[in-house]
C-alpha positions as CSV (number, residue, x, y, z in Angstrom):
1,M,-18.8,-5.7,12.4
2,K,-17.8,-9.0,14.1
3,S,-15.0,-11.1,12.7
4,S,-15.9,-14.7,11.9
5,H,-13.5,-17.4,13.0
6,R,-12.6,-18.0,9.4
7,R,-11.8,-14.3,8.8
8,W,-9.4,-13.9,11.7
9,T,-7.6,-17.2,11.2
10,L,-7.5,-17.5,7.4
11,D,-4.5,-15.2,6.9
12,L,-2.5,-17.1,9.6
13,F,-3.4,-20.4,7.9
14,L,-2.2,-19.1,4.6
15,V,1.1,-18.0,6.1
16,V,1.6,-21.4,7.6
17,A,0.7,-23.2,4.4
18,G,2.9,-21.0,2.2
19,S,5.8,-21.4,4.6
20,V,5.5,-25.2,4.7
21,A,5.3,-25.3,0.8
22,A,8.4,-23.0,0.5
23,L,10.4,-25.1,2.9
24,A,9.5,-28.3,1.0
25,V,10.6,-26.7,-2.3
26,L,13.9,-25.7,-0.7
27,L,14.7,-28.9,1.1
28,L,13.6,-31.2,-1.8
29,D,15.6,-29.0,-4.3
30,V,12.6,-28.7,-6.7
31,P,13.9,-27.8,-10.1
32,G,12.9,-24.8,-12.1
33,S,13.7,-21.2,-11.3
34,V,10.1,-20.0,-11.8
35,V,8.6,-22.6,-9.6
36,R,11.2,-22.0,-6.8
37,S,10.7,-18.2,-7.0
38,L,6.9,-18.6,-6.9
39,F,7.1,-20.3,-3.5
40,V,10.3,-19.0,-2.0
41,V,10.0,-15.3,-2.7
42,P,6.9,-14.8,-0.6
43,F,8.6,-16.9,2.1
44,I,11.4,-14.4,2.2
45,V,9.7,-11.1,1.6
46,L,6.3,-11.5,3.2
47,Y,5.4,-14.4,5.5
48,P,7.8,-13.7,8.5
49,G,7.1,-9.9,8.5
50,Y,3.3,-10.5,8.2
51,A,3.4,-12.9,11.2
52,L,5.4,-10.3,13.1
53,M,2.8,-7.6,12.3
54,A,0.0,-10.0,13.2
55,A,1.6,-10.7,16.6
56,A,2.5,-7.1,17.3
57,F,-0.9,-5.7,16.2
58,P,-3.6,-8.3,16.8
59,E,-6.4,-5.7,16.7
60,R,-8.2,-4.7,13.5
61,R,-8.9,-1.2,12.4
62,S,-12.4,-0.8,13.7
63,D,-13.4,2.4,11.8
64,V,-11.6,2.8,8.5
65,D,-13.5,6.1,7.8
66,S,-12.3,7.7,11.1
67,D,-9.3,9.2,9.4
68,T,-11.6,10.9,6.8
69,M,-14.4,12.2,9.1
70,P,-14.8,16.0,9.4
71,K,-12.9,17.4,12.3
72,K,-16.1,18.2,14.3
73,E,-17.2,14.6,14.1
74,I,-13.8,13.3,15.1
75,L,-14.2,15.3,18.3
76,T,-17.8,14.4,19.0
77,R,-17.8,10.7,17.7
78,P,-14.8,8.8,19.1
79,T,-14.1,5.4,17.6
80,P,-14.2,2.5,20.0
81,H,-11.0,0.9,18.8
82,T,-8.3,2.3,16.5
83,A,-5.1,0.5,17.7
84,G,-4.9,-1.7,14.6
85,L,-3.0,-1.0,11.4
86,L,-4.5,-0.1,8.0
87,Y,-4.2,-3.3,5.9
88,S,-2.1,-1.4,3.3
89,V,0.3,-0.2,5.9
90,R,0.4,-3.7,7.4
91,L,1.5,-5.2,4.1
92,V,4.2,-2.6,3.5
93,L,5.6,-3.1,7.0
94,S,5.4,-6.8,6.5
95,V,7.7,-6.7,3.5
96,A,10.2,-4.4,5.2
97,S,10.2,-6.5,8.4
98,S,10.6,-9.8,6.4
99,L,13.9,-8.7,4.9
100,T,15.1,-7.5,8.2
101,I,14.3,-10.9,9.8
102,V,16.0,-12.8,7.0
103,G,19.1,-10.6,7.4
104,G,19.2,-11.2,11.1
105,I,18.8,-15.0,10.7
106,T,21.6,-15.0,8.2
107,L,24.0,-13.1,10.5
108,L,23.0,-15.4,13.4
109,T,23.8,-18.6,11.5
110,N,27.1,-17.2,10.3
111,F,27.9,-16.1,13.9
112,L,27.2,-19.6,15.1
113,G,29.6,-21.0,12.6
114,L,26.9,-22.6,10.3
115,G,27.8,-20.3,7.3
116,F,25.5,-18.8,4.7
117,S,23.7,-22.0,4.0
118,A,20.3,-21.9,2.2
119,T,19.1,-24.9,4.3
120,N,20.1,-23.4,7.6
121,T,18.6,-20.0,6.7
122,S,15.3,-21.5,5.5
123,L,15.0,-23.7,8.6
124,G,15.6,-20.7,10.8
125,L,13.2,-18.5,8.9
126,F,10.6,-21.2,9.1
127,A,11.0,-21.6,12.8
128,V,10.7,-17.8,13.4
129,T,7.7,-17.6,11.2
130,M,5.9,-20.4,13.0
131,V,6.7,-18.9,16.4
132,L,5.4,-15.5,15.4
133,T,2.3,-17.0,13.8
134,A,1.5,-18.9,16.9
135,S,1.9,-15.8,19.0
136,A,-0.4,-13.9,16.7
137,F,-3.0,-16.6,17.0
138,V,-2.9,-16.5,20.8
139,R,-3.0,-12.7,21.0
140,R,-6.0,-12.6,18.6
141,A,-7.8,-15.3,20.5
142,M,-7.5,-13.3,23.7
143,L,-9.2,-10.3,22.2
144,P,-13.0,-9.8,21.8
145,A,-14.3,-11.1,18.5
146,E,-15.3,-7.7,17.3
147,V,-11.7,-6.3,17.5
148,R,-9.7,-9.2,16.2
149,S,-7.6,-8.5,13.1
150,G,-7.6,-10.8,10.1
151,L,-8.0,-11.0,6.4
152,P,-10.2,-8.1,5.4
153,S,-12.9,-8.2,2.7
154,F,-12.2,-6.5,-0.6
155,S,-14.3,-3.5,0.2
156,I,-12.5,-2.9,3.5
157,A,-9.1,-3.4,1.9
158,Y,-10.0,-0.8,-0.8
159,S,-11.3,1.6,1.8
160,S,-8.1,1.1,3.8
161,A,-6.0,1.9,0.8
162,A,-8.1,5.0,0.0
163,T,-7.7,6.2,3.6
164,A,-4.0,5.6,3.6
165,A,-3.3,7.2,0.2
166,G,-6.3,8.6,-1.6
167,H,-7.1,11.4,0.7
168,I,-3.5,12.6,1.2
169,K,-3.1,15.9,-0.6
170,S,0.1,17.7,-1.1
171,P,0.1,21.4,-0.5
172,L,1.6,21.9,-4.0
173,S,-1.0,19.8,-5.7
174,T,-3.7,21.4,-7.8
175,E,-5.9,18.3,-7.9
176,P,-9.2,18.5,-6.1
177,R,-9.5,16.6,-2.8
178,D,-11.7,13.9,-4.2
179,S,-9.6,13.3,-7.3
180,P,-8.4,9.7,-7.9
181,V,-4.9,11.0,-9.0
182,P,-3.4,11.0,-5.5
183,L,-4.6,7.5,-4.9
184,L,-3.1,6.2,-8.1
185,V,0.2,8.0,-7.5
186,N,0.5,6.6,-4.0
187,V,-0.5,3.1,-5.1
188,L,2.2,3.2,-7.8
189,V,4.8,4.2,-5.1
190,V,3.7,1.3,-2.9
191,V,3.8,-1.1,-5.8
192,S,7.2,0.1,-6.8
193,V,8.6,-0.4,-3.3
194,V,7.1,-3.9,-3.0
195,A,8.4,-4.8,-6.5
196,F,11.9,-3.7,-5.5
197,L,11.9,-5.7,-2.3
198,S,10.5,-8.7,-4.1
199,S,13.3,-8.4,-6.6
200,V,15.7,-8.5,-3.7
201,G,14.1,-11.7,-2.5
202,F,14.2,-13.2,-6.0
203,A,18.0,-12.3,-6.1
204,M,18.5,-14.1,-2.8
205,V,16.8,-17.2,-4.2
206,E,18.9,-17.2,-7.4
207,T,22.1,-16.6,-5.4
208,Q,21.4,-19.6,-3.2
209,A,20.6,-21.7,-6.3
210,P,22.8,-20.3,-9.2
211,E,22.1,-23.3,-11.4
212,S,19.1,-25.6,-11.4
213,D,21.0,-28.5,-13.0
214,F,24.7,-29.0,-12.5
215,T,27.5,-31.5,-11.7
216,E,30.3,-30.9,-9.3
217,V,33.6,-32.8,-9.7
218,Y,36.6,-32.6,-7.4
219,L,39.5,-34.8,-6.1
220,V,39.5,-36.2,-2.6
221,T,41.7,-38.4,-0.4
222,E,40.4,-41.2,1.8
223,N,40.9,-40.6,5.5
224,G,39.5,-43.7,7.3
225,S,35.7,-43.7,6.6
226,E,35.7,-40.0,5.4
227,Y,37.0,-38.1,2.5
228,D,39.1,-34.9,2.5
229,A,39.7,-32.4,-0.3
230,S,43.4,-32.2,0.6
231,D,46.7,-34.1,0.8
232,Y,46.7,-35.2,-2.8
233,P,49.6,-37.4,-4.0
234,R,52.0,-35.1,-5.8
235,T,54.9,-37.5,-6.5
236,L,54.3,-40.7,-8.5
237,S,56.5,-43.4,-9.7
238,Q,56.6,-44.8,-13.2
239,G,55.1,-48.3,-13.4
240,D,53.6,-48.1,-9.9
241,E,49.9,-47.7,-9.2
242,T,48.8,-44.8,-7.1
243,P,45.1,-44.6,-6.0
244,I,43.4,-41.3,-6.7
245,T,39.8,-40.7,-5.9
246,L,37.5,-38.5,-7.9
247,A,34.2,-37.3,-6.3
248,I,31.2,-36.7,-8.6
249,E,28.1,-34.9,-7.2
250,N,25.0,-35.2,-9.4
251,H,22.6,-32.3,-9.1
252,E,21.1,-32.8,-12.6
253,H,17.8,-34.0,-11.1
254,R,18.1,-37.2,-13.1
255,T,20.3,-40.3,-13.1
256,V,23.4,-39.7,-15.3
257,T,26.0,-42.1,-16.5
258,Y,29.3,-40.2,-16.4
259,S,32.2,-41.1,-18.6
260,V,35.6,-40.3,-17.1
261,V,38.8,-40.3,-19.2
262,T,42.2,-40.0,-17.3
263,E,45.2,-38.5,-19.1
264,L,48.7,-37.7,-18.2
265,Q,50.0,-34.7,-20.0
266,R,53.4,-33.1,-20.4
267,I,53.1,-29.3,-20.6
268,E,55.3,-26.4,-21.5
269,R,54.8,-22.9,-20.2
270,T,55.9,-20.1,-22.4
271,N,54.9,-16.4,-22.4
272,N,52.2,-16.9,-19.8
273,S,50.6,-19.7,-21.8
274,T,50.5,-23.4,-21.3
275,R,50.9,-25.9,-24.2
276,V,50.4,-29.6,-24.1
277,I,53.4,-31.2,-25.9
278,Q,52.8,-34.9,-25.0
279,E,49.8,-36.8,-23.6
280,R,49.0,-40.4,-22.7
281,E,45.6,-41.8,-22.0
282,L,45.7,-43.9,-18.9
283,S,42.1,-45.2,-18.5
284,R,38.4,-44.8,-19.4
285,T,35.4,-45.7,-17.2
286,E,31.7,-45.1,-16.9
287,R,29.7,-44.7,-13.7
288,P,25.9,-44.2,-13.3
289,V,25.1,-41.7,-10.5
290,E,21.6,-41.1,-9.2
291,S,20.3,-37.6,-8.7
292,G,21.5,-36.1,-5.4
293,E,24.1,-38.8,-5.0
294,T,27.9,-38.3,-4.6
295,A,29.9,-41.1,-6.2
296,Y,33.6,-41.7,-5.3
297,L,35.4,-43.1,-8.2
298,Q,38.9,-44.5,-7.4
299,R,41.4,-44.7,-10.2
300,D,44.7,-46.6,-9.9
301,V,47.0,-44.3,-11.8
302,R,50.0,-45.9,-13.4
303,P,52.1,-43.2,-15.0
304,T,53.8,-43.8,-18.4
305,L,55.7,-40.5,-18.6
306,T,58.4,-39.1,-16.3
307,G,59.4,-35.6,-15.4
308,D,58.3,-32.7,-13.3
309,S,56.1,-30.8,-15.8
310,L,53.3,-33.3,-15.8
311,R,49.6,-32.8,-15.3
312,L,47.1,-35.5,-14.5
313,V,43.8,-34.6,-16.0
314,F,40.3,-36.1,-15.6
315,F,37.8,-35.3,-18.4
316,V,34.2,-35.9,-17.3
317,Y,31.3,-36.3,-19.8
318,T,27.6,-36.8,-19.2
319,D,27.4,-39.2,-22.1
320,E,29.9,-41.2,-24.1
321,A,33.4,-39.7,-24.2
322,P,34.9,-38.9,-27.6
323,D,38.1,-40.6,-29.0
324,N,40.1,-37.4,-28.4
325,P,38.9,-35.8,-25.2
326,D,39.8,-32.2,-24.4
327,R,38.7,-29.3,-22.2
328,A,36.5,-27.8,-24.9
329,S,34.3,-31.0,-25.3
330,A,34.4,-32.1,-21.6
331,Y,31.5,-31.2,-19.3
332,R,33.8,-30.9,-16.3
333,T,37.6,-31.1,-16.0
334,V,39.8,-31.7,-13.0
335,Q,43.6,-31.5,-13.0
336,L,46.5,-32.2,-10.6
337,M,50.1,-31.3,-11.2
338,V,52.4,-34.2,-10.4
339,T,56.1,-35.3,-10.6
340,V,56.8,-38.8,-11.9
341,G,60.2,-40.5,-11.2
342,D,61.5,-43.3,-13.4
343,D,62.6,-46.8,-12.3
344,A,66.3,-45.9,-12.1
345,T,65.6,-42.9,-9.8
346,R,63.4,-45.1,-7.6
347,Q,66.0,-47.8,-7.3
348,S,68.7,-45.2,-6.5
349,N,66.5,-43.7,-3.7
350,R,65.9,-47.2,-2.3
351,S,69.7,-47.9,-2.3
352,Q,70.4,-44.7,-0.5
353,N,67.7,-45.3,2.0
354,T,69.0,-48.9,2.7
355,G,72.7,-47.7,2.9
356,G,71.7,-45.0,5.3
357,A,69.9,-47.4,7.5
358,R,72.9,-49.8,7.7
359,S,75.3,-47.0,8.7
């Protein structure tokens, strides 16, 4: 039977289309765990391995029944071409190969210092899949039309599965050779293996995107035109303004107006517990942030308490902040331990510095 052009290119086209769709879902950060898994799991557990098998074995299985012919006919009726893989075997090897490729790409990106990034891994996986798919297309095109591999018809796929599993008989089995029981048992085994590997792929998707909607809040310091998450001001002065910048990353997939309440708290630590014994609200503000945007909110903090057991706290809400904000009601909370000196201490330090300079 000769393969039509549609037959030997359709599976490669589906691999390319599925890979492009999965990459778009990942790069555009499409919300919804089910939607992401529907596109990304095959991208992880099937497409790259299938492209590898297509490139390594471009030939089709010319005579599916050759494995089940009587021994006399096998000797007297050789098949013209049997280098290809049974389609059932091709699928199982594709799943196993895909996870191996994903692991190799992840290790390579980490070795190059790019880290375990979902974006870097998906781009690398897409590139490898496209290269393997192109290689498979070229290798198939170089073969005669009658031996090119491709997407089989349902009858051939069923015959392939029957050849691979249905006629395998254990010496301990009491079932007749033509019984469908061996076929069903082996199909269940294959389905179980594929389901297990698919669950690994689903876990990889969920690990890279633990939450579909979330907000990340952290403190930064301005360093020229960039921001660093370090070198925070730890010593403040009563009455003086100290600029502190709060970064808000919106991954809620919608525009959110965040309310930020800044408090200075005096705390007391006793018996491995922390208790707030005094608090002063310093400011309130609202800031709309678009989806995917990082907003840098600078607050000029003017302390009204002094001491060394003080905590600067930023309560962040996704709607209007309550009159008495706390950790329980806040959507996100960021804190910074600070020491605040009073005016007398600051004047004393200035006098000592001036006297020291004169001497």
